[in-house]
VOPAKOL-854209 format. One record per residue: x, y, z negated of N, C-alpha, C in turn. Coordinates in steps of 0.1 Angstrom, whole numbers, padded with zeros to 4 digits, always signed. Example, Ala and Ser with C-alpha at 12.3 -4.5 7.8 and 13.67 -1.06 7.14 Angstrom:
+0132-0057-0078+0123-0045-0078+0132-0033-0078+0128-0022-0071+0137-0011-0071+0129+0000-0079
//
This chain:
+0191+0704-0662+0179+0699-0658+0183+0691-0642+0179+0679-0644+0181+0670-0631+0173+0675-0618+0183+0679-0608+0177+0682-0596+0170+0672-0585+0158+0675-0582+0149+0664-0574+0157+0665-0560+0160+0651-0556+0167+0648-0543+0156+0649-0534+0156+0658-0521+0147+0660-0510+0149+0650-0501+0139+0643-0497+0139+0633-0487+0141+0638-0474+0149+0634-0463+0153+0641-0451+0137+0640-0443+0134+0649-0433+0122+0649-0426+0125+0637-0416+0137+0636-0410+0137+0627-0399+0152+0618-0401+0151+0605-0401+0161+0597-0404+0164+0591-0389+0177+0593-0381+0179+0588-0369+0188+0575-0371+0184+0563-0365+0192+0551-0365+0196+0547-0353+0211+0546-0352+0217+0542-0340+0226+0529-0341+0221+0520-0335+0227+0508-0334+0240+0509-0327+0250+0502-0331+0264+0503-0323+0271+0492-0324+0272+0484-0313+0283+0474-0312+0293+0477-0300+0306+0479-0305+0317+0482-0293+0312+0494-0286+0309+0505-0292+0305+0518-0286+0316+0529-0288+0329+0524-0287+0339+0537-0290+0336+0546-0279+0334+0542-0266+0333+0554-0255+0322+0564-0256+0311+0559-0264+0300+0567-0265+0297+0572-0278+0298+0567-0288+0294+0569-0302+0297+0586-0306+0309+0589-0300+0315+0601-0306+0304+0613-0301+0302+0612-0289+0292+0622-0281+0278+0620-0287+0275+0608-0289+0262+0607-0293+0261+0613-0309+0268+0609-0317+0265+0613-0331+0268+0629-0331+0277+0635-0325+0279+0651-0323+0266+0657-0318+0262+0651-0310+0249+0658-0305+0235+0655-0315+0237+0646-0322+0227+0644-0335+0229+0654-0345+0241+0655-0348+0247+0665-0359+0241+0678-0354+0240+0682-0343+0233+0695-0339+0219+0695-0339+0212+0687-0344+0199+0690-0346+0191+0698-0359+0202+0703-0366+0195+0711-0377+0195+0704-0391+0189+0711-0399+0188+0706-0412+0176+0695-0414+0176+0685-0425+0165+0678-0426+0166+0666-0417+0179+0663-0412+0182+0651-0402+0191+0642-0408+0188+0630-0411+0198+0620-0418+0200+0611-0406+0213+0608-0405+0219+0599-0392+0225+0586-0398+0221+0575-0396+0224+0563-0399+0230+0553-0385+0244+0551-0386+0248+0543-0375+0250+0529-0381+0245+0519-0376+0246+0506-0379+0256+0498-0372+0267+0497-0377+0280+0491-0369+0277+0475-0370+0274+0471-0357+0272+0456-0356+0284+0449-0353+0295+0445-0362+0304+0439-0361+0315+0444-0349+0315+0457-0345+0322+0462-0336+0338+0457-0338+0343+0457-0326+0359+0451-0326+0368+0462-0320+0361+0476-0317+0369+0487-0314+0368+0497-0325+0371+0509-0320+0370+0520-0330+0356+0525-0332+0347+0520-0330+0334+0525-0333+0333+0531-0347+0335+0522-0355+0333+0524-0370+0342+0536-0376+0356+0536-0371+0367+0546-0374+0360+0559-0369+0356+0560-0357+0350+0573-0351+0340+0581-0360+0330+0570-0365+0320+0576-0372+0323+0579-0385+0334+0570-0392+0339+0576-0404+0347+0589-0405+0353+0591-0392+0359+0606-0391+0350+0616-0391+0339+0614-0384+0330+0624-0382+0320+0628-0396+0320+0615-0402+0312+0617-0417+0319+0626-0427+0334+0627-0424+0340+0634-0433+0334+0649-0437+0330+0655-0426+0323+0668-0425+0310+0667-0425+0303+0656-0427+0288+0656-0424+0283+0645-0434+0280+0649-0447+0274+0641-0456+0260+0634-0453+0253+0639-0444+0242+0632-0440+0242+0621-0430+0256+0619-0426+0259+0608-0416+0264+0598-0425+0256+0586-0422+0262+0572-0429+0265+0564-0419+0274+0554-0424+0276+0542-0416+0274+0529-0425+0265+0520-0419+0262+0508-0425+0268+0497-0417+0271+0486-0423+0278+0476-0416+0267+0465-0417+0264+0458-0403+0254+0448-0403+0259+0434-0404+0252+0427-0413+0258+0413-0416+0258+0404-0405+0262+0392-0408+0261+0381-0397+0246+0379-0392+0246+0377-0379+0233+0377-0371+0228+0363-0378+0217+0364-0381+0208+0352-0383+0200+0344-0371+0198+0333-0374+0191+0327-0363+0176+0333-0359+0172+0335-0348+0161+0339-0345+0159+0354-0342+0171+0362-0344+0171+0376-0344+0180+0378-0331+0176+0390-0325+0186+0397-0316+0194+0407-0324+0210+0408-0318+0218+0418-0325+0211+0432-0331+0206+0437-0318+0199+0450-0320+0189+0451-0329+0180+0442-0328+0169+0445-0339+0173+0442-0354+0182+0433-0354+0186+0432-0369+0193+0443-0373+0203+0450-0364+0211+0463-0369+0199+0473-0372+0190+0475-0363+0179+0485-0366+0172+0482-0378+0169+0470-0381+0162+0464-0393+0170+0469-0404+0183+0466-0407+0192+0467-0415+0193+0481-0420+0194+0489-0409+0194+0504-0411+0184+0511-0415+0173+0506-0410+0161+0513-0415+0155+0511-0430+0161+0499-0436+0157+0499-0448+0165+0509-0456+0175+0517-0453+0182+0525-0460+0177+0540-0454+0168+0540-0448+0163+0553-0441+0153+0560-0450+0156+0572-0453+0146+0580-0462+0138+0589-0455+0137+0594-0441+0131+0600-0435+0115+0599-0434+0104+0608-0432+0094+0608-0430+0088+0602-0416+0100+0606-0406+0099+0600-0393+0112+0592-0391+0110+0582-0384+0125+0574-0379+0126+0574-0365+0136+0579-0360+0141+0580-0345+0151+0569-0343+0148+0560-0335+0157+0547-0330+0161+0555-0317+0173+0554-0316+0180+0559-0303+0193+0552-0303+0198+0550-0288+0211+0542-0285+0223+0549-0287+0233+0544-0288+0247+0550-0289+0251+0555-0277+0244+0554-0265+0250+0560-0250+0242+0570-0249+0232+0578-0257+0225+0590-0255+0231+0600-0260+0230+0612-0254+0231+0626-0257+0219+0635-0259+0218+0640-0270+0206+0647-0272+0208+0663-0272+0198+0670-0266+0199+0685-0265+0197+0691-0279+0205+0701-0281+0207+0709-0293+0191+0714-0298+0189+0709-0309+0175+0712-0315+0163+0707-0311+0165+0697-0302+0153+0691-0297+0146+0681-0306+0151+0676-0314+0145+0665-0322+0136+0673-0332+0139+0683-0339+0128+0689-0347+0117+0693-0338+0117+0699-0325+0109+0702-0319+0099+0692-0313+0107+0679-0311+0098+0666-0309+0091+0663-0321+0093+0664-0332+0089+0658-0344+0076+0669-0345+0079+0682-0344+0068+0691-0345+0056+0688-0336+0058+0684-0324+0049+0680-0313+0042+0668-0317+0048+0660-0321+0043+0645-0326+0031+0649-0338+0037+0658-0347+0026+0661-0357+0016+0670-0355+0018+0681-0344+0009+0687-0341-0002+0680-0333+0003+0671-0324-0008+0664-0316-0012+0648-0322-0007+0647-0334-0012+0636-0343-0008+0620-0336+0005+0620-0331+0010+0608-0325+0017+0601-0336+0013+0588-0337+0019+0580-0345+0034+0572-0343+0034+0572-0327+0047+0567-0320+0050+0575-0306+0061+0580-0306+0064+0589-0294+0076+0583-0288+0078+0582-0274+0090+0577-0270+0091+0584-0258+0104+0587-0254+0109+0592-0242+0117+0585-0235+0116+0585-0220+0125+0580-0214+0136+0589-0208+0151+0587-0212+0160+0597-0210+0161+0599-0197+0166+0610-0192+0171+0614-0180+0186+0605-0178+0185+0597-0167+0194+0590-0164+0206+0596-0157+0220+0596-0161+0230+0602-0154+0235+0589-0146+0238+0593-0133+0243+0583-0125+0255+0589-0116+0267+0583-0116+0280+0586-0110+0286+0579-0100+0285+0565-0098+0289+0560-0090+0280+0555-0081+0284+0549-0069+0274+0545-0055+0264+0537-0061+0268+0526-0070+0260+0513-0074+0250+0519-0085+0253+0532-0093+0243+0535-0101+0234+0545-0094+0239+0551-0083+0228+0559-0073+0220+0549-0067+0225+0539-0064+0217+0529-0055+0206+0522-0063+0207+0517-0077+0199+0510-0084+0190+0517-0094+0198+0523-0102+0191+0531-0113+0179+0539-0109+0180+0547-0103+0166+0555-0097+0157+0546-0092+0159+0537-0084+0152+0526-0078+0143+0518-0089+0149+0515-0100+0146+0506-0108+0136+0515-0117+0138+0526-0120+0129+0535-0127+0117+0538-0121+0117+0541-0107+0106+0544-0100+0097+0532-0098+0105+0519-0100+0094+0506-0102+0089+0507-0115+0095+0508-0125+0089+0509-0138+0076+0517-0140+0082+0529-0133+0069+0541-0136+0055+0535-0129+0057+0527-0120+0045+0521-0113+0040+0510-0124+0048+0503-0129+0044+0491-0137+0038+0499-0151+0045+0508-0156+0040+0515-0167+0038+0528-0166+0025+0532-0159+0024+0547-0156+0023+0554-0171+0027+0567-0172+0025+0574-0185+0009+0575-0188+0003+0578-0176-0012+0581-0180-0019+0569-0186-0016+0557-0182-0022+0546-0186-0018+0541-0200-0002+0543-0202+0002+0540-0216-0004+0550-0225-0006+0563-0223-0010+0572-0230-0025+0573-0233-0034+0565-0226-0048+0565-0226-0052+0553-0238-0058+0559-0249-0061+0549-0261-0069+0537-0256-0078+0539-0244-0087+0530-0240-0081+0520-0231-0068+0522-0228-0063+0513-0219-0052+0504-0225-0051+0491-0226-0045+0483-0235-0030+0482-0231-0026+0488-0219-0012+0490-0214-0002+0496-0225+0007+0492-0231+0015+0499-0238+0029+0497-0234+0039+0508-0237+0053+0507-0235+0059+0517-0243+0072+0515-0244+0082+0525-0250+0096+0523-0245+0103+0532-0247+0119+0532-0244+0126+0534-0257+0132+0521-0260+0140+0520-0272+0151+0530-0273+0157+0536-0261+0167+0546-0261+0163+0559-0267+0148+0563-0270+0143+0573-0278+0129+0567-0282+0128+0565-0295+0115+0559-0300+0114+0565-0315+0106+0574-0315+0102+0582-0326+0089+0576-0332+0089+0572-0345+0077+0567-0351+0077+0572-0366+0064+0572-0373+0060+0577-0387+0068+0566-0394+0073+0568-0404+0081+0559-0415+0069+0549-0419+0059+0555-0424+0050+0548-0430+0041+0537-0420+0040+0540-0406+0034+0533-0396+0045+0520-0393+0057+0525-0391+0068+0517-0388+0069+0503-0399+0068+0505-0412+0067+0494-0423+0053+0487-0421+0045+0495-0420+0029+0490-0419+0029+0479-0406+0036+0483-0396+0036+0473-0385+0046+0461-0386+0055+0460-0396+0064+0449-0400+0079+0453-0393+0079+0466-0390+0092+0471-0384+0099+0461-0374+0112+0462-0373+0119+0453-0363+0119+0438-0367+0116+0435-0379+0115+0422-0384+0103+0415-0377+0094+0422-0376+0082+0417-0368+0084+0414-0354+0095+0420-0347+0098+0417-0335+0112+0412-0331+0117+0406-0344+0131+0402-0344+0137+0395-0334+0128+0386-0326+0133+0379-0316+0134+0384-0301+0126+0397-0301+0121+0403-0288+0135+0409-0281+0137+0407-0270+0146+0412-0262+0141+0428-0258+0128+0427-0254+0123+0444-0253+0115+0447-0265+0123+0450-0275+0115+0453-0288+0110+0465-0288+0114+0473-0280+0107+0487-0279+0091+0486-0274+0090+0478-0261+0077+0476-0257+0069+0468-0269+0075+0458-0274+0066+0450-0285+0062+0458-0296+0071+0466-0301+0067+0477-0311+0055+0487-0305+0055+0491-0293+0045+0499-0290+0031+0491-0287+0034+0479-0282+0021+0469-0281+0015+0468-0297+0022+0464-0305+0016+0462-0319+0009+0476-0323+0015+0488-0322+0010+0500-0324-0002+0502-0318-0005+0500-0305-0015+0502-0299-0027+0493-0301-0023+0481-0303-0032+0470-0307-0039+0474-0322-0031+0482-0328-0036+0484-0342-0043+0497-0343-0046+0501-0330-0056+0515-0329-0047+0528-0333-0036+0528-0332-0025+0539-0336-0022+0547-0320-0020+0559-0322-0018+0568-0313-0003+0568-0306+0000+0564-0297+0012+0564-0290+0011+0574-0277+0024+0578-0276+0027+0588-0263+0037+0583-0257+0039+0582-0244+0052+0579-0238+0054+0589-0225+0066+0594-0224+0067+0605-0214+0083+0607-0211+0083+0617-0201+0099+0620-0195+0105+0627-0208+0119+0622-0208+0129+0630-0218+0137+0640-0212+0135+0643-0199+0144+0652-0190+0143+0664-0201+0156+0671-0201+0159+0684-0210+0159+0680-0224+0156+0668-0230+0156+0663-0243+0169+0655-0247+0169+0643-0239+0177+0634-0240+0184+0627-0228+0195+0626-0226+0201+0619-0215+0211+0607-0218+0212+0600-0208+0220+0588-0209+0226+0581-0198+0239+0577-0199+0245+0568-0186+0244+0555-0192+0235+0546-0188+0234+0533-0191+0245+0524-0191+0250+0525-0178+0260+0514-0175+0273+0522-0168+0283+0518-0172+0295+0523-0166+0302+0513-0159+0301+0502-0160+0308+0490-0151+0295+0483-0145+0297+0479-0131+0289+0472-0125+0284+0457-0131+0295+0450-0137+0290+0436-0145+0280+0442-0155+0283+0453-0162+0274+0455-0173+0261+0457-0168+0259+0464-0156+0244+0469-0152+0238+0454-0147+0246+0447-0143+0240+0434-0136+0234+0425-0148+0245+0423-0158+0239+0418-0172+0227+0424-0177+0225+0437-0179+0216+0445-0187+0201+0443-0177+0201+0445-0164+0190+0443-0156+0185+0429-0157+0194+0419-0155+0191+0407-0157+0183+0402-0168+0188+0410-0180+0183+0405-0194+0168+0412-0193+0166+0423-0188+0155+0428-0188+0143+0428-0178+0146+0427-0164+0137+0428-0155+0125+0417-0156+0128+0404-0156+0116+0396-0158+0107+0398-0168+0111+0403-0181+0103+0405-0191+0097+0418-0188+0102+0428-0181+0093+0438-0178+0081+0438-0168+0085+0426-0160+0073+0424-0151+0063+0414-0157+0064+0413-0171+0055+0405-0181+0056+0391-0178+0068+0386-0173+0071+0372-0173+0062+0367-0163+0061+0373-0153+0050+0368-0142+0058+0366-0129+0060+0353-0127+0069+0350-0114+0062+0356-0102+0049+0354-0100+0044+0360-0089+0046+0376-0088+0044+0381-0096+0046+0398-0098+0062+0400-0094+0070+0393-0098+0085+0393-0095+0088+0391-0079+0081+0381-0075+0080+0378-0060+0078+0387-0051+0065+0393-0055+0059+0402-0048+0068+0416-0049+0074+0419-0058+0083+0429-0059+0092+0429-0050+0100+0416-0052+0112+0415-0044+0109+0416-0029+0098+0408-0025+0094+0409-0011+0091+0423-0005+0085+0430-0015+0082+0445-0011+0095+0454-0008+0105+0452-0016+0119+0459-0015+0123+0452+0001+0122+0441+0001+0128+0434+0014+0120+0440+0026+0108+0438+0027+0101+0445+0039+0101+0460+0040+0102+0467+0030+0100+0481+0030+0113+0486+0035+0126+0483+0030+0139+0489+0030+0149+0481+0040+0153+0470+0035+0166+0465+0042+0163+0456+0052+0153+0447+0052+0150+0439+0063+0148+0446+0076+0139+0457+0076+0135+0464+0089+0150+0470+0095+0158+0473+0087+0170+0480+0090+0179+0467+0096+0180+0458+0091+0189+0446+0095+0182+0439+0108+0170+0437+0110+0163+0433+0120+0164+0443+0132+0164+0456+0129+0164+0467+0139+0179+0466+0144+0189+0464+0138+0199+0464+0141+0203+0452+0152+0197+0441+0150+0198+0428+0158+0192+0433+0171+0178+0437+0169+0173+0440+0183+0178+0450+0191+0187+0460+0185+0191+0470+0193+0204+0464+0200+0213+0456+0194+0221+0449+0197+0219+0440+0212+0205+0435+0212+0201+0428+0221+0198+0434+0233+0197+0448+0233+0194+0456+0246+0178+0455+0248+0176+0463+0262+0163+0463+0264+0158+0450+0270+0145+0448+0268+0134+0456+0260+0131+0454+0243+0142+0446+0238+0141+0443+0225+0146+0456+0216+0154+0463+0221+0159+0474+0216+0149+0486+0214+0137+0483+0221+0125+0494+0218+0118+0489+0204+0119+0478+0201+0112+0472+0188+0122+0475+0178+0134+0473+0180+0145+0477+0169+0146+0492+0165+0143+0502+0176+0142+0513+0172+0130+0517+0164+0118+0510+0169+0107+0510+0160+0108+0508+0146+0115+0497+0142+0118+0492+0129+0127+0502+0122+0136+0509+0128+0145+0518+0124+0136+0531+0118+0128+0535+0127+0120+0544+0125+0110+0543+0111+0104+0532+0112+0098+0527+0099+0104+0529+0086+0118+0523+0086+0127+0522+0075+0130+0536+0070+0133+0546+0081+0136+0560+0077+0126+0566+0072+0112+0564+0077+0101+0570+0071+0100+0565+0056+0102+0552+0052+0101+0546+0039+0111+0555+0031+0125+0557+0036+0135+0564+0029+0131+0578+0024+0123+0584+0036+0120+0598+0033+0108+0598+0022+0101+0590+0023+0090+0590+0010+0096+0585-0001+0107+0578-0004+0112+0575-0015+0121+0588-0022+0129+0595-0011+0132+0607-0014+0122+0618-0022+0109+0618-0013+0099+0628-0020+0094+0623-0034+0095+0611-0037+0088+0606-0048+0099+0607-0060+0112+0608-0057+0123+0610-0064+0122+0625-0069+0122+0633-0057+0120+0648-0061+0108+0652-0070+0098+0646-0067+0086+0648-0072+0086+0644-0089+0094+0635-0092+0097+0631-0106+0108+0638-0111+0112+0648-0105+0125+0658-0113+0138+0650-0111+0139+0639-0101+0152+0632-0100+0159+0638-0087+0170+0632-0085+0178+0637-0073+0173+0630-0061+0169+0636-0051+0164+0633-0039+0175+0626-0031+0188+0628-0034+0199+0624-0026+0202+0609-0028+0197+0606-0041+0198+0591-0043+0190+0581-0031+0181+0587-0024+0176+0579-0013+0187+0575-0004+0197+0582-0002+0206+0578+0008+0213+0565+0005+0211+0560-0006+0215+0548-0012+0206+0536-0014+0194+0536-0007+0181+0530-0013+0183+0517-0003+0193+0516+0008+0197+0502+0015+0202+0494+0006+0214+0497+0001+0221+0488-0010+0214+0485-0020+0208+0496-0025+0200+0497-0039+0189+0485-0038+0179+0488-0027+0170+0477-0025+0174+0462-0024+0186+0460-0017+0190+0449-0017+0196+0442-0033+0203+0450-0039+0207+0447-0051+0196+0444-0062+0187+0453-0059+0174+0451-0070+0168+0440-0066+0167+0434-0053+0160+0422-0047+0167+0412-0055+0180+0412-0056+0188+0400-0059+0187+0400-0076+0187+0411-0083+0185+0413-0097+0172+0408-0101+0161+0410-0095+0148+0406-0096+0148+0389-0097+0153+0384-0085+0152+0370-0084+0163+0365-0094+0175+0371-0098+0181+0363-0107+0178+0365-0121+0171+0374-0125+0163+0377-0138+0153+0365-0138+0144+0365-0129+0135+0352-0129+0141+0340-0131+0152+0337-0124+0159+0325-0125+0164+0321-0139+0173+0331-0145+0177+0329-0158+0166+0325-0170+0154+0333-0168+0144+0329-0179+0137+0316-0174+0134+0314-0162+0126+0304-0157+0132+0290-0161+0147+0289-0158+0153+0278-0158+0160+0277-0172+0156+0286-0182+0160+0286-0195+0175+0286-0196+0182+0293-0188+0196+0295-0187+0201+0305-0199+0194+0315-0203+0194+0325-0214+0202+0336-0204+0205+0347-0212+0209+0357-0209+0220+0362-0218+0228+0370-0213+0240+0376-0220+0240+0391-0222+0244+0394-0235+0243+0409-0237+0254+0410-0251+0261+0420-0248+0273+0422-0261+0279+0411-0265+0282+0402-0258+0290+0391-0263+0281+0379-0269+0267+0380-0268+0258+0372-0275+0249+0367-0262+0246+0353-0264+0237+0348-0255+0224+0344-0262+0213+0349-0256+0198+0345-0258+0191+0338-0250+0183+0328-0256+0174+0322-0247+0160+0321-0253+0153+0333-0250+0139+0335-0255+0131+0323-0249+0120+0320-0258+0112+0310-0254+0101+0315-0245+0099+0308-0234+0087+0314-0226+0073+0306-0227+0062+0310-0225+0053+0302-0228+0053+0290-0217+0044+0280-0221+0044+0268-0213+0037+0272-0201+0026+0278-0200+0018+0282-0190+0024+0295-0182+0031+0293-0169+0035+0305-0163+0028+0305-0149+0025+0317-0143+0017+0318-0133+0028+0316-0122
//
């Protein structure tokens, strides 16, 4: 009698392009998620040992698959094509799209799926806990995510009556039937922020989405090299600010006026001596107060308040990143990622 093949409850899809530094830890953490989890790594023309590492792990894990992504067609981003190709082979009732630089807490995925089913979510996304090790990571990463928390408050995103939608592609769990009904990644094939685009489509379709913190569930170290961080946030920031030039200018000005300009002007005034030194001291007191407030916000969100020690260079770097991201898109210079250049079309009318 032929044995009926059971479909996995969850299929995890991991796009990978030259990820030999991360893919082993990511896949091993996914292998510890228990039974009923299928793992599909989509190798996107890697030139390093990414595919070899996955093949070695698959020897003892039959539910781990490696698929090769074909040549990138016009109009697609590399990540979207990799996710699309792998999703066609996924058999799970739920699909989890996650990045190769993530590490998942043991047994966390079944618990997250149970929560999504219990609360009847169609799409659930988590913002991973960010690992920061170098001074520039501590300076920029927490500050960026604090800005994003203001742009995309969880309460608004999770309110069905609010049109604001967002998701984080580092951890995006969606019902299989919903994914294909929305058109999958093919429907957002040219989008750089494919995670936000999928969330927008889901919310506009009247589906239930939920976005929240992934602390204790999934963690990531997004960038290990400064140049990689520069390219990554240049690629994303202008789009995260809804392609709104005025919003980017306001955000950049706010960083300058709140953090680094008062310290710079204060130093100049202090060097000028009395009576200008009094104004310089007042500016330093103001900047110090803002730094303390930033530390309190980091602590309240579960982050490390010590990152506030790096807010001065962080605010200056983020100021430059915001303006550079706006410049690259506004002047149609394109952005680079993973050895590919993208030139997304901007609407003719820009504020």
